[in-house]
FIMAR-489582 format. One line per field, with one value per residue (C-alpha): chain; residue in one letter; x, y, z; residue number from 1. Coordinates in steps of 0.05 Angstrom, whole numbers. Layout:
BEGIN
chaine: (A:...)
residu: (A:...)
x: (X:...)
y: (Y:...)
z: (Z:...)
num: (NUM:...)
//
This chain:
BEGIN
chaine: (A:A:A:A:A:A:A:A:A:A:A:A:A:A:A:A:A:A:A:A:A:A:A:A:A:A:A:A:A:A:A:A:A:A:A:A:A:A:A:A:A:A:A:A:A:A:A:A:A:A:A:A:A:A:A:A:A:A:A:A:A:A:A:A:A:A:A:A:A:A:A:A:A:A:A:A:A:A:A:A:A:A:A:A:A:A:A:A:A:A:A:A:A:A:A:A:A:A:A:A:A:A:A:A:A:A:A:A:A:A:A:A:A:A:A:A:A:A:A:A:A:A:A:A:A:A:A:A:A:A:A:A:A:A:A:A:A:A:A:A:A:A:A:A:A:A:A:A:A:A:A:A:A:A:A:A:A:A:A)
residu: (M:R:T:G:K:A:L:S:L:E:Q:G:F:A:Y:L:L:L:L:L:A:V:A:L:I:G:V:A:A:S:A:A:V:S:L:G:A:S:M:A:R:R:D:A:E:Q:Q:L:L:A:V:G:A:E:F:Q:Q:A:L:R:S:Y:A:G:V:P:V:G:A:V:M:P:P:G:V:R:G:P:R:S:L:N:D:L:L:K:D:P:R:V:P:G:V:R:R:H:L:R:Q:L:Y:A:D:P:L:T:G:K:S:E:W:G:L:L:T:D:S:H:G:S:I:S:G:V:Y:S:L:A:E:G:T:P:I:K:R:S:G:F:A:P:E:W:S:A:F:D:E:A:T:S:Y:R:Q:W:V:F:S:Q:I)
x: (1072:1008:945:890:838:893:908:835:824:878:848:779:814:853:778:752:802:800:720:735:783:737:683:728:751:675:656:712:700:628:644:700:644:593:642:657:586:573:638:611:540:570:621:552:517:573:567:493:504:554:506:448:486:499:426:408:450:432:365:373:414:356:314:365:369:442:459:438:383:311:262:220:144:127:198:187:239:256:196:256:328:346:330:387:432:408:366:309:282:357:383:447:475:469:480:460:489:538:510:458:483:467:443:503:461:418:467:409:404:327:312:252:220:191:145:102:30:48:91:158:212:231:275:305:313:337:295:338:305:327:347:401:468:479:428:461:507:485:501:449:415:401:388:322:356:362:332:307:278:293:331:266:270:335:308:356:312:321:287)
y: (-627:-589:-620:-583:-589:-549:-495:-484:-482:-427:-388:-386:-361:-310:-291:-284:-240:-194:-188:-174:-117:-92:-88:-55:-4:19:20:68:109:118:135:191:220:223:257:303:322:334:384:420:429:456:503:525:537:571:620:626:655:702:724:730:774:823:822:833:895:924:914:950:1001:1016:1026:1080:1034:1022:952:930:985:964:972:1021:1008:1040:1032:1002:963:962:946:908:880:924:976:955:966:1040:1071:1109:1152:1194:1234:1210:1136:1108:1039:986:923:923:864:817:753:688:635:587:530:537:574:619:690:681:685:680:744:762:814:860:882:942:897:923:872:857:798:741:666:608:569:511:438:401:403:442:406:458:449:491:541:606:678:707:743:678:638:624:577:532:459:486:438:472:521:564:578:613:682:738:799:875:862)
z: (161:164:138:99:162:211:162:153:232:232:181:212:280:243:207:274:302:243:252:321:306:255:312:362:316:293:363:380:318:336:411:380:336:391:433:382:365:438:447:388:412:487:446:397:466:495:429:437:507:486:419:472:517:458:439:508:522:456:478:538:503:457:514:543:609:639:663:730:729:735:667:682:654:597:558:488:447:374:323:284:299:246:290:338:274:260:315:274:330:325:265:242:264:329:338:394:355:309:266:267:291:263:314:331:334:274:231:206:217:243:315:357:377:441:438:483:472:418:379:404:413:486:474:426:429:387:338:352:364:427:504:519:545:601:652:712:729:690:712:758:702:667:730:692:644:693:681:613:571:508:471:465:538:538:522:521:545:559:632)
num: (1:2:3:4:5:6:7:8:9:10:11:12:13:14:15:16:17:18:19:20:21:22:23:24:25:26:27:28:29:30:31:32:33:34:35:36:37:38:39:40:41:42:43:44:45:46:47:48:49:50:51:52:53:54:55:56:57:58:59:60:61:62:63:64:65:66:67:68:69:70:71:72:73:74:75:76:77:78:79:80:81:82:83:84:85:86:87:88:89:90:91:92:93:94:95:96:97:98:99:100:101:102:103:104:105:106:107:108:109:110:111:112:113:114:115:116:117:118:119:120:121:122:123:124:125:126:127:128:129:130:131:132:133:134:135:136:137:138:139:140:141:142:143:144:145:146:147:148:149:150:151:152:153:154:155:156:157:158:159)
//
């Protein structure tokens, strides 16, 4: 026959096991959310590199410099990113970029602009805060991105 004291001890042990199980589930859920956020950020970085390559190619096309060629001195870029959508220097429609992409890290269509002394755009960069997860293993044209401490150091330029 059970006594009231023994029953209370069994209930306390069950309660303790339940608390332990809830704590373990909480730790596992936290780790899963953290891993998911990290994977999403890595994906956004890959998208940023792809979009940056598009901007870089569009800036080179606007300047009339083929891929792999050295940028001659005095070549100017566009005055605004909209000039990449419809080049104002030529009659008709000449597109260097099909659309103005949103920054994959911020979700906004606003970009940081690197300009020369004449106000022409020579590069774009993300305005996202934070330190990049990817720190090495970039393509040769982006070797300057190695060990960058900010996304603002990932400048996609015509040079």
